C-alpha positions in Angstrom: -0.2 0.1 0.0 2.9 2.1 0.5 5.1 4.0 -2.1 8.5 5.0 -1.2 9.9 8.6 -1.3 13.6 9.6 -0.6 14.6 12.8 1.1 18.3 13.1 0.7 21.2 15.9 0.8 23.6 16.5 -1.7 27.3 16.3 -1.7 29.9 17.3 -4.6 33.3 15.4 -5.4 35.2 16.8 -8.1 37.6 14.4 -10.0 40.2 14.5 -13.1 39.2 12.0 -15.3 39.2 10.7 -19.1 37.9 12.9 -21.6 34.2 10.9 -22.0 31.4 13.0 -21.9 29.0 11.4 -19.1 27.1 14.3 -18.5 23.0 14.1 -19.1 20.6 11.7 -18.5 21.2 7.7 -18.1 18.7 5.2 -17.7 18.5 1.7 -16.1 16.1 -1.0 -14.9 17.0 -2.8 -11.8 14.9 -5.4 -10.0 14.9 -4.3 -6.3 12.9 -6.4 -3.7 11.4 -8.2 -6.2 10.3 -5.2 -7.9 11.4 -4.2 -11.7 12.1 -0.3 -11.2 13.3 2.3 -13.7 15.9 4.7 -12.4 17.3 7.5 -14.1 20.9 9.4 -13.4 20.9 12.9 -14.3 24.6 13.9 -14.4 25.8 17.7 -14.4 29.3 19.0 -14.5 30.5 22.8 -13.2 33.9 23.9 -13.4 35.2 20.2 -13.4 32.9 19.1 -10.6 30.2 16.3 -10.8 26.7 16.4 -9.6 23.6 14.6 -9.9 19.9 13.7 -9.1 18.4 10.5 -9.4 14.9 9.6 -10.6 12.7 6.8 -9.6 9.7 7.1 -12.2 7.9 4.4 -11.3 7.8 5.5 -7.5 6.8 8.9 -8.8 10.1 10.5 -7.3 12.2 13.3 -9.3 15.1 15.2 -8.6 16.5 13.4 -5.6 20.1 14.6 -5.0 22.7 12.1 -4.8 25.3 11.9 -1.6 28.2 11.6 -3.9 29.3 10.9 -7.5 32.8 10.2 -9.2 33.9 9.2 -12.6 37.3 8.0 -12.7 39.1 5.5 -15.1 36.0 4.9 -16.9 34.0 3.8 -13.5 31.0 5.6 -12.4 30.2 5.6 -8.8 27.0 7.1 -7.1 25.6 6.8 -3.7 22.5 7.9 -1.7 23.7 7.6 1.5 20.4 8.1 3.5 18.9 5.2 2.0 22.2 3.2 1.9 22.1 3.1 -2.1 25.4 2.7 -4.5 25.8 2.2 -8.1 29.1 1.2 -9.6 29.5 0.7 -13.5 32.4 0.6 -16.0 31.8 2.4 -19.3 32.3 0.2 -22.0 32.9 0.6 -26.1 29.3 1.2 -26.7 28.8 3.5 -24.4 27.0 1.6 -21.7 27.7 1.5 -18.1 27.8 -2.2 -16.9 27.5 -2.4 -13.1 25.4 -3.3 -10.3 22.9 -1.4 -7.7 23.3 -2.2 -4.0 21.0 -1.0 -1.5 21.5 -2.7 2.3 22.4 -6.1 1.8 21.0 -6.5 -1.7 22.9 -6.4 -4.7 21.5 -6.6 -8.5 22.9 -5.8 -11.9 21.9 -3.0 -13.7 22.9 -1.4 -17.0 22.7 2.2 -18.1 22.2 3.8 -21.3 21.1 6.5 -22.9 17.7 5.6 -24.2 14.8 6.2 -22.1 12.9 3.3 -20.8 9.2 3.5 -21.5 6.8 1.1 -19.8 3.6 0.3 -22.0 0.5 1.6 -20.4 -2.3 0.9 -23.1 -5.4 2.1 -20.9 -3.6 5.4 -20.1 -5.4 8.1 -22.0 -3.8 10.7 -24.3 -4.7 14.0 -24.7 -6.7 15.7 -26.4 -9.5 14.4 -24.0 -13.3 14.4 -25.7 -14.4 15.7 -22.7 -14.0 18.9 -20.4 -10.7 19.1 -18.1 -9.8 21.8 -16.0 -7.1 22.1 -13.3 -8.1 23.9 -10.1 -7.4 24.6 -6.3 -9.6 24.6 -3.2 -9.4 25.5 0.3 -9.0 23.3 3.5 -9.8 26.1 5.7 -9.4 24.2 8.9 -6.4 23.1 8.0 -5.1 26.3 6.6 -4.0 24.6 3.4 -4.5 24.9 -0.5 -5.2 21.5 -2.2 -4.5 21.1 -6.2 -6.7 18.7 -8.4 -8.4 18.5 -11.9 -12.1 18.1 -12.5 -13.0 16.4 -15.4 -16.9 16.8 -16.8 -18.4 15.3 -19.8 -19.3 18.5 -21.3 -18.1 22.0 -20.4 -22.0 23.1 -19.9 -24.5 20.8 -18.3 -25.4 19.1 -14.8 -23.6 16.2 -13.8 -23.4 13.2 -11.2 -19.9 13.2 -9.9 -17.6 11.3 -7.7 -14.4 12.2 -5.7 -11.3 9.9 -5.9 -9.5 9.3 -2.5 -6.1 7.7 -2.7 -4.5 5.1 -0.6 -1.6 5.0 1.9 1.7 7.0 1.1 2.0 10.5 -0.5 0.4 10.3 -3.9 -0.5 12.7 -6.9 -3.8 13.2 -8.4 -3.5 10.3 -10.7 -2.5 8.3 -7.7 0.7 7.2 -9.6 2.4 4.4 -8.5 5.1 2.0 -10.4 4.5 3.5 -13.7 0.9 3.2 -13.7 -1.7 6.2 -13.1 -4.9 4.2 -11.6 -6.9 7.7 -10.7 -6.3 8.9 -14.9 -7.6 5.6 -16.0 -10.8 5.7 -13.8 -11.7 9.2 -14.1 -11.3 9.0 -17.8 -13.3 6.1 -18.3 -16.1 7.6 -15.9 -16.1 10.9 -17.6 -16.6 9.3 -20.9 -19.6 7.7 -19.4 -21.4 10.7 -18.0 -19.8 11.2 -14.7 -17.9 14.1 -13.3 -14.7 13.3 -11.5 -12.7 15.2 -8.8 -9.0 13.9 -8.0 -6.4 15.7 -6.1 -2.8 15.7 -4.8 -2.6 14.5 -1.5 -1.5 17.3 1.1 2.2 18.0 0.6 2.4 16.1 -2.4 2.8 17.6 -6.0 1.0 20.9 -6.3 -0.9 20.5 -2.8 -0.1 22.1 0.2 0.7 21.0 3.6 2.7 18.2 5.5 1.9 14.7 4.7 4.2 13.2 6.9 2.5 14.7 9.9 -1.0 13.7 9.0 -3.3 10.8 9.6 -6.1 9.2 8.0 -8.4 12.0 9.8 -6.5 15.0 8.4 -6.8 13.4 4.8 -10.6 13.1 5.3 -11.0 16.7 6.2 -8.9 17.3 2.8 -11.9 15.1 1.1 -14.6 17.1 2.9 -12.9 20.2 1.4 -13.0 18.7 -1.9 -16.9 17.7 -1.2 -17.4 21.5 -0.3 -16.0 22.4 -3.3 -18.0 20.3 -5.7 -20.9 21.8 -3.9 -20.0 25.1 -5.2 -20.2 23.7 -9.0 -22.8 24.7 -10.9 -22.4 21.9 -13.5 -22.6 19.5 -10.4 -26.1 17.4 -9.2 -25.7 18.5 -5.6 -27.6 15.2 -4.7 -25.3 13.0 -6.8 -22.3 13.2 -5.3 -20.1 10.1 -4.2 -16.8 9.1 -2.7 -14.5 6.3 -4.4 -11.4 5.2 -2.1 -8.8 3.0 -2.7 -6.9 1.1 0.2 -7.0 3.8 3.0 -9.1 5.7 0.8 -11.8 3.1 1.7 -11.1 3.6 5.4 -11.6 7.8 4.7 -14.6 7.6 2.4 -16.8 6.3 5.3 -15.4 8.7 7.5 -16.6 11.5 5.5 -19.8 10.0 4.5 -21.0 9.8 8.3 -20.1 13.5 8.7 -22.0 14.8 5.6 -25.2 14.4 4.3 -24.1 15.7 1.1 -22.3 11.9 0.3 -24.9 10.3 -1.9 -23.1 6.7 -2.0 -19.6 5.6 -1.2 -17.4 3.0 -3.4 -14.6 1.1 -1.4 -11.9 -0.7 -3.9 -9.9 -3.0 -1.3 -10.9 -0.9 1.6 -10.3 -2.7 4.9 -13.0 -3.8 7.2 -10.2 -4.9 10.0 -8.1 -3.0 12.5 -4.7 -1.3 11.2 -2.6 -4.0 13.3 -4.6 -7.1 12.3 -4.6 -6.2 8.4 -0.6 -5.4 8.7 0.1 -8.9 10.2 -2.1 -10.6 7.4 -0.4 -8.5 5.1 3.1 -9.1 6.0 2.5 -13.1 5.9 0.5 -12.8 2.5 2.9 -10.3 0.9 6.1 -12.3 1.7 4.5 -15.6 1.0 4.0 -14.4 -2.5 7.4 -13.3 -2.7 8.9 -16.5 -1.7 9.8 -15.8 2.0 10.1 -19.0 4.3 7.3 -20.0 6.0 9.9 -20.1 9.2 10.7 -16.4 8.3 7.3 -15.4 8.0 6.3 -17.0 11.5 9.3 -15.4 13.1 8.3 -12.0 11.5 4.8 -12.3 12.9 5.6 -13.2 16.0 8.2 -10.1 16.1 5.5 -7.7 15.1 2.5 -9.2 16.9 4.2 -8.2 20.3 5.4 -4.7 19.1 1.8 -3.8 17.8 0.6 -5.0 20.9 2.8 -2.6 22.5 1.7 0.4 20.2 -2.0 0.0 20.3 -1.8 0.1 24.2 0.6 2.6 25.3 -0.3 5.7 26.5 2.0 7.9 25.0 4.8 8.3 22.6 7.6 8.7 25.2 6.4 5.8 27.3 6.1 3.9 23.9 9.7 4.7 22.8 11.0 3.2 26.1 9.2 0.0 25.5 10.2 -0.7 22.2 13.6 -0.1 23.1 13.2 -2.9 25.9 11.3 -5.0 23.2 13.9 -4.5 20.8 16.5 -5.7 23.3 14.3 -8.8 24.4 13.6 -9.9 21.0 17.6 -9.9 20.0 18.0 -12.5 22.6 14.4 -14.4 21.9 14.6 -14.2 18.1 18.1 -13.6 17.2 18.2 -12.9 13.5 20.9 -14.5 10.8 24.2 -12.3 10.9 23.5 -12.0 6.8 19.8 -10.0 7.8 21.8 -7.5 10.1 23.3 -4.2 8.2 26.9 -4.0 8.7 28.2 -2.1 11.8 24.4 -2.6 13.6 23.8 -5.0 16.2 20.5 -7.1 16.1 19.2 -5.3 19.1 19.9 -1.7 17.1 18.3 -3.1 13.8 15.2 -4.1 15.9 14.9 -0.5 17.2 15.4 1.0 14.0 12.7 -1.3 12.5 10.3 -0.7 15.4 11.2 3.3 15.3 10.1 4.0 12.0 6.5 3.1 12.8 6.5 6.1 15.1 4.7 8.5 12.9 1.2 9.9 13.5 -0.5 8.1 10.6 1.0 5.0 11.8 0.2 5.1 15.0 -3.5 6.3 14.0 -3.7 3.5 11.6 -2.7 0.6 14.0 -5.3 1.6 16.5 -8.1 2.5 14.1 -10.9 0.3 13.8 -12.7 1.0 10.3 -15.9 -1.5 11.0 -16.7 1.2 14.1 -17.3 3.8 11.6 -18.8 1.5 9.1 -21.6 0.7 11.5 -22.8 4.5 11.3 -22.9 4.7 7.4 -26.5 5.2 6.1 -25.9 6.0 2.1 -25.1 2.8 -0.5 -22.1 1.1 -0.4 -20.4 -0.8 -3.1 -17.2 -2.9 -1.8 -15.1 -4.5 -4.0 -11.8 -6.5 -3.8 -9.6 -8.7 -5.8 -9.6 -12.2 -5.1 -5.6 -12.4 -5.1 -5.2 -9.1 -3.1 -2.6 -9.9 -0.6 -2.1 -6.3 0.9 -6.0 -6.0 1.9 -7.2 -10.0 2.0 -10.5 -10.1 0.4 -12.0 -12.6 2.6 -11.4 -10.8 6.3 -12.2 -7.6 4.9 -15.4 -7.8 2.8 -16.7 -10.1 5.4 -15.6 -7.3 8.2 -17.3 -4.6 5.7 -20.6 -6.6 5.3 -21.1 -7.3 8.9 -20.4 -3.8 9.9 -22.9 -2.1 7.4 -25.3 -5.0 8.5 -25.2 -4.2 12.3 -25.5 -0.8 11.3 -28.9 -1.4 9.5 -27.6 -0.3 6.3 -29.8 -1.4 3.6 -27.9 -0.9 0.6 -24.9 -2.7 0.4 -23.1 -4.6 -2.5 -20.3 -6.6 -1.5 -18.3 -8.4 -4.4 -14.7 -10.1 -4.8 -13.7 -10.3 -8.4 -11.6 -13.1 -9.4 -7.8 -13.0 -10.2 -7.3 -9.5 -9.5 -4.5 -8.3 -7.1 -4.7 -4.8 -4.8 -4.3 -2.5 -7.7 -7.0 -4.2 -9.3 -4.9 -5.6 -12.3 -5.4 -9.1 -13.9 -2.4 -10.6 -12.3 -0.1 -13.7 -12.9 1.9 -14.5 -9.7 -0.3 -11.8 -8.3 2.8 -10.3 -5.7 3.6 -6.8 -4.8 6.5 -7.2 -7.2 4.5 -7.8 -10.6 2.7 -4.4 -10.3 5.0 -2.5 -12.3 5.7 -5.2 -15.2 1.9 -5.9 -15.9 0.5 -3.7 -18.8 -2.8 -3.5 -17.5 -3.5 -0.4 -14.8 -7.1 -1.3 -13.9 -9.2 -4.2 -14.7 -12.0 -3.3 -17.4 -14.1 -5.9 -15.4 -14.0 -4.0 -12.2 -14.6 -0.5 -14.1 -17.6 -2.0 -15.5 -19.0 -2.9 -12.0 -18.1 0.5 -10.7 -19.8 2.4 -13.5 -23.0 0.2 -13.4 -23.5 0.8 -9.9 -22.7 4.3 -10.1 -25.5 4.6 -12.8 -28.2 2.9 -10.2 -27.6 5.5 -7.9 -27.8 8.4 -9.7 -30.8 7.5 -12.1 
């Protein structure tokens, strides 16, 4: 559910070298942690000093400054210290760098060339669009921030039912861009072509939206969606009584929050939304993702035991300072009770230090809220029509546990308008999958299943007729 965003410092290293001109962009593809990722190094030279930035197009990260770069004896070395990333490659006669990428304990081959690597995305729409598209901004007055997005209308003039798209976890732009895919662009294009207005927007602190994403929780993101809803209510082209919310993954947690607080939400659609608490979800997710990636059952059980105890502390601790102390004690105990293999621990770290580093990364406002939040309690209060769909091969939000919990919560709240559907052979991104592991997301050409698109559209038409 999560995308990786790097924050790095810049260090320039001078060198004396051959006369090869290596400035400009170099393109490569590496399989990192089971995922095929495109990487781009943009190299500059000023007064015999090299500098560079790195792009990771499949992760939506661009212009990341490298920590160090050198080019000597036809060997290029690039490092990004904050993420323990290194590349070293030698320039051959056909102007390719042949080398390896290292990140943490992993080392994989990667060749750099001057040729840009493009992924085939046949569903991605291209301009000019056969409908009206408007880039805009709106304010979240309670948070004091301005959010930026795009409104698409079937025609420039007229009145239309509308939906707001709500992204999953991690900072995402209005297209919900992930691993070279733009699912929200595909969804909005499909719905707008079929008579539905769509508002999608950049998460706070992302792309053109203001605010701080790293300090926000699902509650904050819900207030952003409420602001988007208030904005739509000011537009003459929108039928005020026919505005719905479509949330993917964490967005499926946020949509019910907004629906409970606003009578202006006429329906919600949960795309791989969750119905169980965050701590239970993450434990299930770790096992399923790991198993699909080939992790041994012994290691899966070890990780489950490790995080089970940690999550119990995180969901019961009274404050952050107390939790930090408890996690340090826990990290020390686990280093004794569940020792790691030496190869699993980064060089220069002890087992205890690595345990605590792993656990302390969860001490963010978002993670603390997510672990404690039980979406079923909110779903019990939702009275508007609900469509909840999941892919049968989803290893991030398992369909059986979550669709069952969603249905039970809505039924308990006496909601009479519930549609629950599990769609065969789709993963968490609603792609028709093969191995159905998370590593496969980027290599699949399909962005969003046409079957799922049809189900969503047909259901919206029933709610807005």
